[in-house]
N, C-alpha and C positions, 0 to 999 in steps of 0.2 A: 887309874880309874877316875871317872868324873861323877860327882854327885848330881843326880837329876831327880825330878818328880815324875813318877809313872802315873799316867792318867788313863783310866779305863772307863769307857762310856758304853752303855747299852741303851739303844733307842730304836724306835720304829724305823724301818727302812724308808718310810715315807718322809722322814726328816733327815735322812742321811746326807743328802746334797747340801742342805742348810748347815749342818754341822761341819762338813768338809770346807765350806766357804768360810766359816768362822775360823777354822784351824789355819787356813791360808791367810786370813786377815791379821791374825796375831803372830804370824811368821813361825808357826810350828813347822819344823823342817821335814818331817815325815810322819807317817802313821801306817798302821795295818788295819784293814777292815776285813772282818769275817762275817759274811752274809748268812742268812737263814739260821740264826741261833735259836735254840729253844731253852726253856727253863721254867722255873716256878718262883713267883714272888708274892708280894702281898695282894696282888690282884688275881692270883691263881696261876695255872699252867699256861704257858704260851707255846703254841704249836704253829707250824707252817703249812698245815693242810690246805688252807684256802688258796694261797698263792704267795709268791715271793713278795708282792707288793705289801702284804699284810704281815710280813715276818719282821724279826728284829735283826739288828746288826750290832756287832761288837767292834768297837774302835779302840785301839791301843796306840798311845803316843807318849812322848816324853817332853817335859818342859825343862830347859837347861838352867833356868834361874827363877827367882821369886817373882820378878817383874812380869816375866812371860806367863807364869802360872796364874798370878793375880788377874792379869788381863784376860786370859782364857776363861777363868772362872766367872768374871764379870760378864763376859759375852755369852757364855752358854747357860748361865743360871736362868734367864728368862725362857729359853727354849726348854730346859728341863722342867721348869715349873708348868709350862704350857702343856707339855705332853706327858708329864709324870714319869720320867725315865730315871736311870741310875748313872751316877758318876762317882768313881772312886779315885782318890789321890793317895799315893804312898811314896815314901822315900825309896830310892833305888840307886844303884851305881851302874854307870855305863862303862864298859870296858873299851878303852881307847885302842884302836887298831888301825 
């Protein structure tokens, strides 16, 4: 197994393409996007009744080293501050296969 940092980001679908561009710029090798997520946070319940454009997306990826993680954090922090979204980082293990 390989130690990695699991990065989970929830943000407006309006900013998804900008986030995916950042992931490519810092050489994150892959990610999973789940569109039309709903939930409740400090700003209340988020629903997708209006349209997909106004929904949230959940993005899951991993950083394989501290340098990559620190670069990703530096690049996405301005975006997160601007749109007030959520990013969680946790230690994980990647099963080599």
